[in-house]
A tleap script that builds the chain and sets N, CA, C and O, in Angstrom:
source leaprc.protein.ff14SB
mol = sequence {
  NMET LYS ALA ASP GLU LEU ARG LYS MET ASN
  LEU ILE GLU LEU ASN THR GLU LEU ARG SER
  LEU LEU ARG ALA GLN PHE GLY LEU ARG MET
  GLN LEU ALA THR GLN GLN ILE SER ASN THR
  ASN GLN LEU LYS ILE VAL LYS ARG ASP ILE
  ALA ARG VAL LYS THR ILE ILE THR GLN LYS
  SER ASN GLU CILE
}
set mol.1.N position { 116.165 17.711 70.259 }
set mol.1.CA position { 117.574 17.375 70.416 }
set mol.1.C position { 117.937 17.049 71.690 }
set mol.1.O position { 117.586 17.695 72.678 }
set mol.2.N position { 118.900 15.685 71.722 }
set mol.2.CA position { 119.088 15.313 73.160 }
set mol.2.C position { 120.412 16.301 73.631 }
set mol.2.O position { 121.173 16.939 72.903 }
set mol.3.N position { 120.396 16.182 75.178 }
set mol.3.CA position { 121.237 17.245 75.962 }
set mol.3.C position { 122.625 16.589 75.324 }
set mol.3.O position { 123.343 17.302 74.623 }
set mol.4.N position { 122.920 15.430 75.548 }
set mol.4.CA position { 124.341 14.808 74.784 }
set mol.4.C position { 124.720 15.296 73.622 }
set mol.4.O position { 125.822 15.789 73.379 }
set mol.5.N position { 124.034 15.200 73.061 }
set mol.5.CA position { 124.359 16.033 71.359 }
set mol.5.C position { 124.650 17.500 72.086 }
set mol.5.O position { 125.834 17.763 72.300 }
set mol.6.N position { 123.892 18.231 72.382 }
set mol.6.CA position { 124.320 19.695 72.540 }
set mol.6.C position { 125.453 19.443 73.445 }
set mol.6.O position { 126.335 20.301 73.413 }
set mol.7.N position { 125.569 18.742 74.010 }
set mol.7.CA position { 127.217 18.973 75.278 }
set mol.7.C position { 128.199 18.806 74.294 }
set mol.7.O position { 129.084 19.616 74.569 }
set mol.8.N position { 128.565 18.044 73.080 }
set mol.8.CA position { 129.130 17.787 72.375 }
set mol.8.C position { 129.681 18.949 71.551 }
set mol.8.O position { 130.872 19.044 71.255 }
set mol.9.N position { 128.584 19.969 71.142 }
set mol.9.CA position { 128.992 21.009 70.242 }
set mol.9.C position { 129.773 22.250 70.893 }
set mol.9.O position { 130.117 21.975 72.043 }
set mol.10.N position { 130.132 23.472 70.507 }
set mol.10.CA position { 131.099 24.440 70.645 }
set mol.10.C position { 129.863 25.097 71.125 }
set mol.10.O position { 128.742 24.597 71.029 }
set mol.11.N position { 130.206 26.547 71.783 }
set mol.11.CA position { 129.478 27.960 71.975 }
set mol.11.C position { 128.934 28.073 70.269 }
set mol.11.O position { 127.771 27.725 70.066 }
set mol.12.N position { 129.568 28.438 69.356 }
set mol.12.CA position { 129.525 28.813 68.068 }
set mol.12.C position { 128.309 27.987 67.549 }
set mol.12.O position { 127.329 28.615 67.147 }
set mol.13.N position { 128.299 26.516 67.526 }
set mol.13.CA position { 127.273 26.139 66.808 }
set mol.13.C position { 125.851 25.976 67.827 }
set mol.13.O position { 124.685 25.830 67.459 }
set mol.14.N position { 126.416 26.060 69.272 }
set mol.14.CA position { 125.358 26.096 70.304 }
set mol.14.C position { 123.997 27.264 69.793 }
set mol.14.O position { 122.781 27.167 69.632 }
set mol.15.N position { 125.228 28.556 69.647 }
set mol.15.CA position { 124.282 30.066 69.466 }
set mol.15.C position { 123.297 29.813 67.824 }
set mol.15.O position { 122.165 30.164 67.493 }
set mol.16.N position { 124.497 28.972 67.037 }
set mol.16.CA position { 123.589 28.732 65.827 }
set mol.16.C position { 122.298 28.109 65.761 }
set mol.16.O position { 121.275 28.448 65.166 }
set mol.17.N position { 122.644 26.804 66.739 }
set mol.17.CA position { 121.103 25.774 67.180 }
set mol.17.C position { 119.975 27.248 67.097 }
set mol.17.O position { 119.086 27.772 66.424 }
set mol.18.N position { 120.812 27.391 68.338 }
set mol.18.CA position { 119.554 28.443 69.243 }
set mol.18.C position { 118.797 29.772 68.254 }
set mol.18.O position { 117.721 30.303 68.528 }
set mol.19.N position { 119.643 30.097 67.121 }
set mol.19.CA position { 119.126 31.004 66.351 }
set mol.19.C position { 118.100 30.449 65.568 }
set mol.19.O position { 117.070 31.082 65.334 }
set mol.20.N position { 118.348 29.069 65.053 }
set mol.20.CA position { 117.386 28.264 64.522 }
set mol.20.C position { 116.315 27.921 64.808 }
set mol.20.O position { 115.411 27.897 63.973 }
set mol.21.N position { 116.144 27.554 66.122 }
set mol.21.CA position { 115.541 27.242 66.813 }
set mol.21.C position { 114.225 28.454 67.370 }
set mol.21.O position { 113.016 28.240 67.453 }
set mol.22.N position { 114.903 29.590 67.652 }
set mol.22.CA position { 113.955 30.550 67.620 }
set mol.22.C position { 113.391 30.745 66.811 }
set mol.22.O position { 112.195 31.029 66.861 }
set mol.23.N position { 114.183 30.641 65.624 }
set mol.23.CA position { 113.412 31.266 64.012 }
set mol.23.C position { 112.028 30.023 63.690 }
set mol.23.O position { 111.029 30.367 63.059 }
set mol.24.N position { 112.143 29.090 64.050 }
set mol.24.CA position { 111.459 27.613 64.218 }
set mol.24.C position { 110.071 28.185 65.169 }
set mol.24.O position { 108.935 28.327 64.716 }
set mol.25.N position { 110.417 28.405 66.304 }
set mol.25.CA position { 109.103 29.056 67.115 }
set mol.25.C position { 108.342 30.121 66.183 }
set mol.25.O position { 107.166 30.011 65.836 }
set mol.26.N position { 109.040 30.965 65.904 }
set mol.26.CA position { 108.428 31.986 65.804 }
set mol.26.C position { 107.100 31.540 64.295 }
set mol.26.O position { 105.939 31.845 64.024 }
set mol.27.N position { 108.110 30.748 63.736 }
set mol.27.CA position { 107.335 30.222 62.470 }
set mol.27.C position { 106.051 29.512 63.025 }
set mol.27.O position { 104.957 29.689 62.490 }
set mol.28.N position { 106.225 28.702 64.121 }
set mol.28.CA position { 104.966 27.850 64.449 }
set mol.28.C position { 104.206 28.722 65.099 }
set mol.28.O position { 103.000 28.502 64.979 }
set mol.29.N position { 104.619 29.994 65.999 }
set mol.29.CA position { 103.761 30.768 66.443 }
set mol.29.C position { 102.544 31.658 65.400 }
set mol.29.O position { 101.353 31.845 65.646 }
set mol.30.N position { 103.304 32.071 64.259 }
set mol.30.CA position { 102.559 32.439 63.293 }
set mol.30.C position { 101.461 31.413 63.141 }
set mol.30.O position { 100.316 31.633 63.537 }
set mol.31.N position { 101.817 30.335 62.582 }
set mol.31.CA position { 101.099 29.470 62.079 }
set mol.31.C position { 99.779 28.944 62.924 }
set mol.31.O position { 98.667 28.693 62.458 }
set mol.32.N position { 100.195 28.851 64.233 }
set mol.32.CA position { 99.156 29.047 65.629 }
set mol.32.C position { 98.347 30.219 65.300 }
set mol.32.O position { 97.121 30.105 65.328 }
set mol.33.N position { 98.782 31.107 65.053 }
set mol.33.CA position { 97.722 32.582 64.944 }
set mol.33.C position { 97.062 32.985 63.819 }
set mol.33.O position { 96.337 33.976 63.737 }
set mol.34.N position { 97.360 32.090 62.823 }
set mol.34.CA position { 96.380 31.913 61.547 }
set mol.34.C position { 95.652 30.427 61.268 }
set mol.34.O position { 94.786 30.300 60.403 }
set mol.35.N position { 95.959 29.693 61.827 }
set mol.35.CA position { 95.498 28.807 62.530 }
set mol.35.C position { 95.542 27.519 61.263 }
set mol.35.O position { 94.602 26.968 60.691 }
set mol.36.N position { 96.860 27.345 61.133 }
set mol.36.CA position { 97.412 27.012 59.747 }
set mol.36.C position { 98.468 25.672 60.294 }
set mol.36.O position { 98.845 24.935 59.382 }
set mol.37.N position { 98.899 25.365 61.546 }
set mol.37.CA position { 99.576 24.734 62.202 }
set mol.37.C position { 98.500 23.379 62.714 }
set mol.37.O position { 97.502 23.524 63.421 }
set mol.38.N position { 98.981 22.140 62.181 }
set mol.38.CA position { 98.476 21.021 62.031 }
set mol.38.C position { 99.000 20.224 63.289 }
set mol.38.O position { 98.267 19.238 63.367 }
set mol.39.N position { 99.898 20.193 64.279 }
set mol.39.CA position { 100.495 19.472 65.159 }
set mol.39.C position { 100.709 20.784 66.359 }
set mol.39.O position { 101.661 21.565 66.352 }
set mol.40.N position { 100.000 20.787 66.981 }
set mol.40.CA position { 100.501 22.020 68.209 }
set mol.40.C position { 101.412 21.382 69.016 }
set mol.40.O position { 102.078 22.273 69.544 }
set mol.41.N position { 101.812 20.235 69.410 }
set mol.41.CA position { 102.805 19.793 70.263 }
set mol.41.C position { 104.286 20.358 69.902 }
set mol.41.O position { 105.231 20.480 70.682 }
set mol.42.N position { 104.243 20.668 68.532 }
set mol.42.CA position { 105.840 21.027 68.072 }
set mol.42.C position { 105.872 22.352 68.943 }
set mol.42.O position { 106.849 22.626 69.640 }
set mol.43.N position { 104.942 23.019 68.876 }
set mol.43.CA position { 105.719 24.511 69.618 }
set mol.43.C position { 105.903 24.124 71.313 }
set mol.43.O position { 106.289 25.143 71.886 }
set mol.44.N position { 105.775 23.199 72.084 }
set mol.44.CA position { 106.087 22.551 73.128 }
set mol.44.C position { 107.504 22.077 72.904 }
set mol.44.O position { 108.535 22.377 73.506 }
set mol.45.N position { 107.335 21.411 72.074 }
set mol.45.CA position { 109.105 20.645 71.842 }
set mol.45.C position { 110.347 21.669 71.240 }
set mol.45.O position { 111.555 21.573 71.454 }
set mol.46.N position { 109.816 22.405 70.638 }
set mol.46.CA position { 110.454 23.542 70.328 }
set mol.46.C position { 111.114 24.101 71.433 }
set mol.46.O position { 112.316 24.119 71.695 }
set mol.47.N position { 109.720 24.758 72.318 }
set mol.47.CA position { 110.278 25.468 73.656 }
set mol.47.C position { 111.149 24.659 74.722 }
set mol.47.O position { 111.783 25.091 75.685 }
set mol.48.N position { 111.001 23.450 74.290 }
set mol.48.CA position { 111.621 22.703 75.366 }
set mol.48.C position { 112.863 22.637 74.887 }
set mol.48.O position { 113.716 22.760 75.765 }
set mol.49.N position { 113.415 22.432 73.405 }
set mol.49.CA position { 114.771 22.836 73.280 }
set mol.49.C position { 115.401 23.845 72.988 }
set mol.49.O position { 116.517 23.807 72.468 }
set mol.50.N position { 114.839 24.798 73.251 }
set mol.50.CA position { 115.281 26.213 73.605 }
set mol.50.C position { 115.848 26.305 74.607 }
set mol.50.O position { 116.991 26.758 74.670 }
set mol.51.N position { 115.083 25.837 75.766 }
set mol.51.CA position { 115.731 26.152 76.916 }
set mol.51.C position { 116.878 25.233 77.241 }
set mol.51.O position { 117.815 25.653 77.919 }
set mol.52.N position { 116.847 23.967 76.777 }
set mol.52.CA position { 117.942 22.957 77.023 }
set mol.52.C position { 118.955 23.687 76.313 }
set mol.52.O position { 119.932 23.955 77.012 }
set mol.53.N position { 119.001 24.083 75.133 }
set mol.53.CA position { 120.223 24.669 74.632 }
set mol.53.C position { 120.421 26.093 75.625 }
set mol.53.O position { 121.306 25.903 76.460 }
set mol.54.N position { 120.025 26.957 75.679 }
set mol.54.CA position { 120.193 27.953 76.577 }
set mol.54.C position { 120.724 27.792 77.794 }
set mol.54.O position { 121.237 28.685 78.468 }
set mol.55.N position { 120.530 25.893 78.283 }
set mol.55.CA position { 121.075 26.161 79.648 }
set mol.55.C position { 122.490 25.265 79.639 }
set mol.55.O position { 123.373 25.035 80.465 }
set mol.56.N position { 122.210 24.867 78.189 }
set mol.56.CA position { 123.816 24.461 77.883 }
set mol.56.C position { 125.085 25.344 77.819 }
set mol.56.O position { 126.257 25.184 78.159 }
set mol.57.N position { 124.144 26.661 77.057 }
set mol.57.CA position { 124.914 27.632 77.035 }
set mol.57.C position { 125.773 27.876 78.329 }
set mol.57.O position { 126.961 27.786 78.639 }
set mol.58.N position { 124.663 28.207 78.897 }
set mol.58.CA position { 125.168 28.904 80.284 }
set mol.58.C position { 125.960 27.931 80.815 }
set mol.58.O position { 127.011 28.466 81.168 }
set mol.59.N position { 125.969 26.618 81.071 }
set mol.59.CA position { 126.929 25.665 81.590 }
set mol.59.C position { 128.461 25.724 80.943 }
set mol.59.O position { 129.575 25.561 81.441 }
set mol.60.N position { 128.051 25.997 79.756 }
set mol.60.CA position { 129.600 26.041 78.786 }
set mol.60.C position { 130.569 27.329 79.419 }
set mol.60.O position { 131.728 27.290 79.832 }
set mol.61.N position { 129.458 28.654 79.304 }
set mol.61.CA position { 129.937 29.897 79.542 }
set mol.61.C position { 130.503 29.701 81.070 }
set mol.61.O position { 131.617 30.224 81.072 }
set mol.62.N position { 130.262 29.261 82.148 }
set mol.62.CA position { 130.354 28.907 83.282 }
set mol.62.C position { 131.797 28.308 83.713 }
set mol.62.O position { 132.384 28.478 84.781 }
set mol.63.N position { 132.254 27.464 82.437 }
set mol.63.CA position { 133.130 26.756 82.786 }
set mol.63.C position { 134.050 27.438 81.987 }
set mol.63.O position { 135.111 26.816 81.937 }
set mol.64.N position { 134.057 28.366 81.410 }
set mol.64.CA position { 135.286 29.365 80.950 }
set mol.64.C position { 136.055 30.354 81.904 }
set mol.64.O position { 136.960 31.060 81.461 }
savepdb mol mol.pdb
quit
């Protein structure tokens, strides 16, 4: 997800997105542990998306 798309969301939507990304990350970690994951690059992408969402949340919180 791109930062421009995230900046258009409000804090509630961002928190929902963060929660879904954290669940996705957990699922990918479990797949990695059980050696069922086919594309390990997904874990890196989700991790970066989580960081991006957290950054936008912090920026929006500081504006208020």
